[in-house]
C-alpha positions in Angstrom: 4.9 -28.2 -37.2 5.7 -25.1 -35.3 2.5 -23.1 -36.0 1.0 -20.9 -33.3 -2.6 -21.1 -32.6 -4.3 -18.8 -35.1 -5.5 -15.5 -33.7 -6.7 -14.2 -37.0 -10.4 -15.1 -36.7 -12.7 -12.8 -38.7 -13.5 -9.3 -37.7 -15.8 -8.3 -34.9 -18.1 -6.3 -37.2 -21.8 -6.4 -37.1 -23.8 -6.5 -40.3 -22.7 -4.1 -43.1 -19.6 -2.8 -41.4 -16.4 -3.0 -43.5 -13.8 -0.7 -42.0 -10.2 -1.8 -41.9 -9.4 -3.5 -38.7 -7.1 -2.4 -35.9 -3.7 -4.1 -35.4 -2.2 -4.9 -32.1 0.9 -6.8 -31.0 1.8 -8.6 -27.8 4.5 -11.0 -26.6 3.7 -14.4 -25.4 5.5 -17.6 -24.5 4.5 -21.1 -25.1 6.2 -24.4 -24.1 5.6 -25.6 -27.6 6.3 -22.6 -29.7 8.7 -20.5 -27.5 8.6 -16.8 -27.0 7.2 -14.8 -29.9 5.3 -11.7 -30.8 1.8 -12.3 -32.2 -0.1 -9.8 -34.2 -3.8 -9.8 -34.1 -6.2 -7.9 -36.3 -9.7 -7.6 -37.5 -9.3 -7.7 -41.3 -11.8 -7.0 -44.0 -13.5 -10.4 -44.6 -12.2 -12.3 -47.6 -15.9 -13.4 -48.0 -16.9 -9.8 -48.8 -18.0 -7.2 -46.4 -21.0 -7.5 -44.1 -20.4 -11.1 -43.0 -21.2 -11.5 -39.3 -18.3 -13.6 -38.0 -16.7 -13.7 -34.6 -17.8 -11.2 -31.9 -14.9 -11.6 -29.5 -13.3 -8.2 -29.7 -9.6 -7.6 -29.8 -9.3 -8.0 -26.0 -11.0 -11.4 -26.2 -8.7 -12.5 -29.0 -5.6 -11.6 -26.9 -7.1 -13.5 -23.9 -7.8 -16.5 -26.1 -4.2 -16.5 -27.4 -2.7 -16.2 -23.9 -4.9 -19.0 -22.6 -4.1 -21.2 -25.6 -0.5 -21.3 -24.4 -1.5 -23.4 -21.4 -3.6 -25.9 -23.2 -1.1 -28.7 -23.7 -1.3 -31.3 -21.0 1.9 -32.4 -19.4 2.5 -35.9 -20.5 3.8 -36.7 -17.0 0.6 -35.3 -15.3 -0.4 -38.0 -12.8 -4.0 -38.3 -11.7 -4.7 -38.4 -8.0 -5.4 -42.1 -7.3 -5.0 -44.4 -4.3 -2.7 -47.3 -5.0 -3.1 -50.5 -2.9 0.5 -51.7 -3.5 3.5 -49.5 -2.9 6.2 -52.2 -3.2 8.7 -52.0 -6.0 8.6 -54.6 -8.8 10.5 -55.5 -11.9 7.7 -56.6 -14.3 10.1 -58.2 -16.7 10.4 -61.0 -14.2 6.7 -61.7 -14.1 5.3 -64.9 -15.8 4.3 -64.3 -19.4 0.7 -65.1 -18.5 0.5 -61.8 -16.7 -0.4 -59.0 -19.2 1.2 -55.9 -17.7 1.9 -52.3 -18.5 3.5 -49.4 -16.7 1.5 -46.3 -16.3 2.7 -43.2 -14.3 5.4 -45.3 -12.6 3.0 -48.1 -11.5 2.9 -51.6 -12.9 -0.7 -52.7 -13.7 -2.0 -56.2 -14.5 -4.4 -55.9 -17.5 -5.3 -59.5 -17.7 -8.9 -59.0 -16.6 -9.2 -55.6 -18.2 -8.3 -56.5 -21.8 -11.8 -57.6 -22.8 -13.4 -54.8 -20.9 -11.5 -52.0 -22.7 -14.1 -49.8 -24.5 -12.0 -49.9 -27.6 -11.5 -53.6 -27.5 -8.5 -55.7 -26.5 -6.9 -55.1 -29.9 -6.3 -51.5 -28.9 -4.1 -52.6 -26.0 -2.3 -55.7 -27.2 0.4 -53.8 -29.2 1.3 -51.9 -26.0 1.6 -54.8 -23.5 4.9 -55.1 -21.6 5.8 -51.5 -22.1 5.5 -48.1 -20.4 2.3 -46.7 -21.9 2.3 -43.4 -20.0 2.8 -41.2 -23.1 0.3 -43.1 -25.2 -2.3 -43.2 -22.4 -2.0 -39.5 -21.8 -2.3 -38.6 -25.4 -5.6 -40.6 -25.8 -7.3 -40.2 -22.5 -8.3 -37.6 -19.9 -6.1 -37.3 -16.8 -9.2 -38.5 -14.8 -9.6 -41.7 -16.7 -7.4 -43.8 -14.5 -9.1 -42.7 -11.3 -12.4 -43.7 -12.9 -11.2 -47.2 -13.9 -9.4 -48.3 -10.7 -12.6 -48.6 -8.6 -13.9 -51.2 -11.0 -11.3 -53.7 -9.8 -10.5 -54.7 -13.4 -7.1 -52.9 -13.4 -4.9 -54.3 -10.7 -1.8 -52.5 -9.3 1.1 -54.8 -8.8 3.5 -52.2 -7.3 5.8 -49.4 -8.2 8.2 -49.8 -11.1 11.6 -50.7 -9.8 14.3 -48.1 -10.7 16.5 -50.9 -12.0 13.8 -52.3 -14.3 14.4 -51.9 -18.0 11.0 -51.4 -19.6 10.5 -50.2 -23.2 8.7 -46.9 -23.7 5.6 -47.3 -26.0 5.7 -44.8 -28.9 2.8 -42.5 -29.4 3.8 -41.9 -33.0 3.5 -38.2 -32.4 7.1 -37.5 -33.1 6.8 -39.0 -36.6 3.4 -37.2 -37.1 4.9 -33.9 -36.1 7.8 -34.4 -38.6 5.2 -35.0 -41.3 3.2 -32.0 -40.2 6.3 -29.9 -40.9 6.2 -31.0 -44.5 2.5 -30.3 -45.0 1.5 -27.7 -47.5 1.0 -24.1 -46.2 -2.4 -23.7 -44.7 -3.1 -20.8 -46.9 -2.8 -23.0 -50.0 -5.7 -25.2 -48.9 -8.7 -24.2 -51.0 -11.3 -26.8 -50.1 -12.2 -29.0 -47.1 -11.6 -32.1 -49.3 -7.9 -31.4 -49.3 -7.6 -31.9 -45.5 -8.3 -35.6 -45.6 -5.4 -36.6 -47.9 -3.0 -34.5 -45.9 -4.2 -35.9 -42.5 -3.8 -39.4 -43.9 -0.3 -38.7 -44.8 0.5 -37.1 -41.4 -1.1 -39.9 -39.3 -0.1 -42.9 -41.5 -2.5 -45.1 -43.3 -2.2 -47.9 -40.7 -2.4 -45.7 -37.6 -5.0 -46.0 -34.9 -6.1 -42.4 -35.5 -6.5 -42.6 -39.2 -8.4 -45.9 -39.0 -10.7 -44.5 -36.4 -11.5 -41.3 -38.2 -11.9 -42.8 -41.6 -13.9 -45.9 -40.5 -17.2 -46.8 -42.2 -19.8 -49.5 -42.1 -19.2 -52.7 -44.1 -19.1 -51.8 -47.8 -19.0 -48.1 -47.3 -22.3 -47.6 -49.2 -23.7 -45.2 -46.6 -20.6 -43.1 -46.5 -20.5 -42.9 -50.3 -24.2 -42.1 -50.6 -23.9 -39.3 -48.1 -21.3 -37.7 -50.4 -23.0 -38.2 -53.7 -26.6 -37.3 -52.5 -25.9 -33.6 -53.0 -25.3 -34.1 -56.7 -29.0 -34.9 -57.0 -29.9 -31.3 -56.0 -29.4 -28.4 -58.4 -29.8 -24.7 -58.0 -32.5 -22.5 -59.7 -31.0 -19.1 -59.2 -32.9 -15.8 -59.1 -31.6 -12.8 -60.9 -32.1 -9.1 -60.8 -32.6 -9.3 -57.0 -31.9 -6.1 -55.1 -29.1 -6.5 -52.6 -29.4 -4.0 -49.7 -26.1 -5.1 -48.1 -22.6 -5.4 -49.6 -22.8 -9.1 -49.3 -25.3 -11.8 -48.2 -25.8 -12.1 -44.5 -24.8 -15.7 -43.6 -25.7 -15.5 -39.9 -28.6 -17.4 -38.3 -29.8 -18.6 -35.0 -29.5 -22.2 -33.8 -31.6 -23.1 -30.8 -32.0 -19.4 -30.2 -28.3 -18.8 -30.1 -26.5 -16.8 -32.8 -24.2 -18.5 -35.3 -22.2 -16.7 -38.1 -23.0 -19.6 -40.5 -25.7 -22.3 -40.7 -23.1 -24.7 -39.5 -22.2 -26.6 -36.3 -19.3 -28.8 -35.3 -20.4 -32.5 -34.8 -19.3 -34.5 -31.8 -16.1 -36.2 -32.8 -14.3 -38.6 -30.4 -10.6 -39.0 -29.6 -9.5 -35.7 -31.1 -6.2 -36.0 -29.3 -5.4 -39.1 -31.2 -5.0 -36.9 -34.2 -3.3 -33.9 -32.6 -1.9 -33.5 -29.1 -4.1 -30.5 -28.4 -7.2 -32.3 -29.5 -10.5 -31.0 -28.1 -8.7 -27.8 -27.0 -8.3 -27.0 -30.7 -12.1 -27.2 -30.8 -12.4 -24.8 -27.9 -9.9 -22.3 -29.4 -11.4 -22.4 -32.9 -15.0 -22.2 -31.7 -14.1 -19.3 -29.4 -12.8 -17.3 -32.3 -15.2 -18.3 -35.0 -18.3 -18.5 -32.8 -19.5 -21.7 -34.6 -21.6 -23.8 -32.2 -19.7 -27.0 -31.3 -20.5 -30.3 -29.6 -18.3 -32.1 -27.1 -18.3 -35.8 -27.7 -19.3 -38.3 -25.1 -16.1 -40.1 -26.0 -13.9 -37.1 -25.9 -10.2 -37.5 -24.8 -10.8 -35.2 -21.8 -13.6 -34.7 -19.3 -16.4 -32.2 -19.5 -15.0 -30.4 -16.5 -11.5 -30.1 -18.2 -13.1 -28.8 -21.4 -15.2 -26.3 -19.5 -12.2 -25.1 -17.6 -10.3 -24.4 -20.8 -13.3 -22.6 -22.3 -13.3 -20.5 -19.1 -9.6 -19.7 -19.5 -10.3 -18.6 -23.1 -13.2 -16.4 -22.1 -15.2 -18.3 -24.7 -18.7 -17.0 -25.5 -19.3 -19.6 -28.2 -22.3 -22.0 -28.0 -21.3 -25.4 -26.5 -23.5 -28.5 -26.9 -22.9 -31.9 -25.3 -23.4 -35.3 -26.7 -25.3 -37.9 -24.6 -25.1 -41.7 -24.8 -27.5 -43.1 -22.3 -26.0 -45.6 -19.8 -27.8 -48.5 -18.3 -27.0 -47.0 -14.9 -29.1 -43.9 -15.2 -27.4 -42.4 -12.3 -24.2 -42.2 -14.4 -26.0 -40.4 -17.2 -27.7 -38.1 -14.7 -24.3 -37.2 -13.3 -22.9 -36.5 -16.8 -25.8 -34.3 -17.7 -25.5 -32.3 -14.6 -21.7 -32.0 -15.2 -22.4 -30.8 -18.7 -24.9 -28.2 -17.5 -22.6 -26.9 -14.9 -19.9 -26.7 -17.5 -21.9 -24.4 -19.7 -23.6 -26.7 -22.2 -26.6 -25.1 -23.7 -28.1 -28.2 -25.4 -28.1 -32.0 -25.2 -27.5 -34.0 -28.4 -28.8 -37.5 -27.6 -27.3 -40.0 -30.0 -29.7 -42.8 -30.7 -28.3 -44.7 -33.7 -25.7 -46.7 -31.8 -27.6 -49.2 -29.6 -25.0 -51.6 -31.1 -21.8 -50.5 -32.8 -21.8 -51.1 -36.5 -19.3 -53.2 -38.3 -16.4 -51.1 -39.5 -14.9 -52.2 -42.8 -11.2 -52.5 -43.9 -11.8 -50.6 -47.2 -9.4 -47.6 -47.7 -7.5 -48.7 -44.6 -10.6 -47.8 -42.4 -10.5 -51.0 -40.4 -10.9 -49.6 -36.9 -11.2 -50.1 -33.2 -11.2 -53.9 -33.2 -14.8 -53.9 -34.4 -14.5 -56.1 -37.5 -16.7 -58.7 -35.9 -19.4 -56.2 -35.1 -21.2 -55.5 -31.9 -20.0 -53.8 -28.8 -17.0 -54.6 -26.7 -17.8 -56.1 -23.3 -17.3 -52.8 -21.5 -19.4 -50.8 -24.0 -22.2 -53.3 -24.1 -22.4 -53.7 -20.4 -22.4 -50.0 -19.6 -24.4 -48.4 -22.5 -28.1 -48.6 -22.8 -29.1 -50.8 -25.8 -32.8 -50.6 -25.1 -33.5 -47.0 -26.1 -37.2 -45.9 -26.3 -39.0 -42.7 -27.0 -40.0 -42.2 -23.4 -36.3 -41.7 -22.6 -36.7 -38.1 -23.9 -39.0 -37.3 -20.9 -36.3 -38.7 -18.5 -33.6 -36.7 -20.2 -35.7 -33.5 -20.1 -36.4 -34.1 -16.4 -32.6 -33.8 -15.7 -31.7 -31.3 -18.4 -34.5 -28.9 -17.2 -34.6 -26.0 -19.7 -31.8 -27.2 -22.0 -33.1 -28.2 -25.4 -32.9 -31.9 -26.2 -31.9 -32.8 -29.8 -32.3 -36.4 -31.0 -29.3 -37.2 -33.2 -29.2 -40.2 -35.5 -32.7 -40.1 -37.0 -33.0 -41.8 -40.4 -36.7 -41.8 -41.3 -39.5 -39.1 -41.4 -41.8 -40.9 -39.0 -39.1 -40.8 -36.4 -38.7 -37.1 -36.9 -42.4 -36.6 -36.1 -42.2 -38.9 -33.1 -39.2 -36.9 -31.7 -41.3 -33.8 -32.0 -44.3 -35.4 -30.4 -42.2 -36.6 -27.4 -40.9 -33.2 -26.6 -37.6 -33.0 -28.4 -36.7 -29.5 -29.6 -35.2 -30.9 -32.8 -33.4 -33.7 -34.6 -30.1 -34.3 -36.4 -30.8 -36.4 -39.5 -27.7 -38.6 -39.5 -26.4 -42.1 -40.2 -23.4 -41.6 -38.0 -21.2 -40.5 -40.9 -21.8 -43.8 -42.6 -20.3 -45.7 -39.7 -23.4 -47.6 -38.5 -26.0 -49.1 -40.8 -24.7 -50.0 -44.2 -26.9 -48.8 -47.1 -28.7 -46.4 -44.9 -30.6 -43.5 -46.6 -28.5 -40.4 -46.8 -29.7 -37.6 -44.5 -30.4 -35.2 -47.4 -32.9 -37.7 -48.8 -34.5 -38.1 -45.4 -34.7 -34.3 -45.2 -36.5 -34.1 -48.5 -38.9 -36.9 -47.6 -39.6 -35.4 -44.2 -40.5 -32.0 -45.6 -43.0 -33.7 -48.0 -44.6 -35.8 -45.3 -44.6 -33.2 -42.4 -44.4 -29.7 -43.9 -45.7 -28.2 -40.6 -42.4 -29.0 -39.0 -40.7 -26.6 -41.4 -43.5 -23.9 -41.4 -42.7 -20.4 -40.4 -43.0 -20.0 -36.7 -42.3 -23.7 -36.0 -40.1 -24.1 -32.9 -38.9 -27.5 -34.0 -35.5 -27.5 -35.7 -34.2 -30.0 -38.2 -30.4 -30.4 -38.7 -28.4 -32.9 -40.7 -24.8 -34.1 -41.1 -22.8 -36.5 -43.3 -20.9 -36.1 -46.5 -20.7 -32.3 -46.6 -17.4 -30.6 -47.6 -18.7 -27.6 -49.6 -20.5 -24.5 -48.8 -22.8 -25.1 -51.7 -24.0 -28.3 -50.1 -24.9 -26.5 -47.0 -26.9 -23.9 -48.9 -28.8 -26.8 -50.7 -29.6 -28.4 -47.3 -30.9 -25.0 -45.9 -33.0 -24.4 -49.0 -34.6 -27.8 -48.4 -35.4 -27.0 -44.8 -32.4 -27.8 -42.7 -31.7 -25.2 -39.9 -28.0 -26.0 -40.1 -25.5 -28.6 -41.2 -23.0 -30.5 -39.0 -19.4 -30.9 -40.0 -17.4 -33.8 -38.6 -14.5 -35.5 -40.4 -13.3 -32.3 -42.2 -12.8 -30.6 -38.9 -11.0 -33.6 -37.4 -8.7 -33.7 -40.5 -8.0 -30.0 -40.4 -7.1 -30.0 -36.7 -5.0 -33.1 -37.1 -2.6 -31.3 -39.4 -2.9 -27.6 -38.5 -4.4 -27.5 -35.1 -6.9 -24.8 -34.1 -5.7 -22.8 -37.1 -6.8 -25.5 -39.4 -10.3 -25.5 -38.0 -10.5 -21.7 -38.4 -9.3 -22.0 -42.0 -12.0 -24.7 -42.7 -14.7 -22.4 -41.3 -13.3 -19.5 -43.4 -13.5 -21.6 -46.6 -17.1 -22.7 -45.8 -18.0 -19.1 -45.2 -16.5 -17.9 -48.5 -18.3 -20.7 -50.4 -21.7 -20.1 -48.6 -21.4 -16.3 -49.3 -20.6 -16.7 -53.0 -23.3 -19.3 -53.5 -25.9 -17.1 -51.9 -24.7 -14.1 -54.0 -25.1 -16.1 -57.2 -28.4 -17.7 -56.1 -30.1 -14.4 -55.4 -30.4 -14.8 -51.6 -29.6 -11.8 -49.3 -30.1 -13.7 -46.0 -30.3 -17.2 -44.8 -34.0 -16.8 -44.5 -34.2 -16.1 -48.2 -33.1 -19.7 -49.0 -36.3 -21.5 -50.0 -37.2 -24.8 -51.6 -38.1 -23.1 -54.9 -34.4 -22.2 -55.3 -33.5 -25.9 -55.9 -34.7 -28.9 -57.9 -34.4 -32.4 -56.7 -33.5 -34.9 -59.4 -34.7 -38.4 -59.8 -32.5 -40.8 -58.0 -32.3 -39.1 -54.6 -35.5 -40.7 -53.4 -36.6 -44.2 -54.1 -39.9 -46.0 -53.9 -40.6 -47.1 -50.3 -41.3 -50.7 -49.6 -44.9 -51.6 -49.1 
């Protein structure tokens, strides 16, 4: 779909301002969209005046737009690697026992690499005996190959002979792009729930990307419970409350950094599998919306590449980084230092995946070759599966002053332990229902944690509790904040929005959440996020069960 990256954003106003925005035009050229004139403006917010949203300034928006035109990676970009075999070869003449592919003009033997592939051999098998350059580039960072070659598992057999006739593996992107062109106008999308069905249509129900994004553990009980848990919380609105501003102030601070909403973007892997611009859409949208965002440890580009694009955009948004500890701590140390140098302001240490959960087939969510459970050989051999609380001290010794947030906590006692071991906060999460089946929904863990350890939520506490999972409505975010959450993480809806509409889709998703949060706060009698208190909600029977003895 030929949609330019959105430059709309919301206005640059501080609280209470509601003047009409200024309009500017400039010409730009993009290899994807061609030459065109783009109009940028700071409109009166659709959420009502006084919403603090986006502090870029018109100059920053223009810079972001111009930088956005350079974001697409050239599918022929070849990483700088040293090849040991420069002879030409026609791989079609090789014995069938040799599992080969062509990548960037070189023929590689994958026989030993198949079982070591982080996504499992099943991810590679459909592409054997083809030129996978386009597929590889779409799903991986340009530096991936240079990191794999030193392992010796990927063997160069020689340069592809000009006379060899090798089939080109399809990325499926051409088909997806054609389906994007038929997607409903973005302006017609009225809730985050709508993005999922459209993304499924665009990607195809059997595609790698859809299966990966929609995957859930076993029966899907954890995923479903995440979604339904919010129905057990009802509002108790206050009336006749004086409102000193034209609209509620939805802004807050997360880890001492400003955010226009009590929302952050969760780490989501392989974003380029859904859209060619992938994580760059994250960078553009977060630059404009100023929503804090987290770069996944399994992103389809490196930390340095992501940081470079943020620099091009002149981004001032808050950038967190997700950590998976590796058995070789030197590797984790190098990643942490790279993230710090790249501008990350916090570390989200994910702890709920010492082993990868089983991913079920339900709703076509059979994903990543993980039906048998457990890690792939590569993942299990490289990632630390013996995680302990003392690891926080090691992470902090490298991260220095950066806050460490423990992500994937599912019981109140572990929230307290995280605080006692020096973490600055936790993300209550069951990995979007992708790990432990029948895990308690994060909202229930939040309610129970507040009952058991109210001091963690007391005024003046420096410990911050976040949660994610199952949220697609602004009202749900308000419920979570009333019950003590500092902010709520959004994952799948952002992936689905960018899959169909790119950065513009993420911006629209944020705009919808902002509208819903604002209206909910108006009707609830809350003028600021700090006004959201537990007495404004009631928790119905059924959210919490009786704990085992």
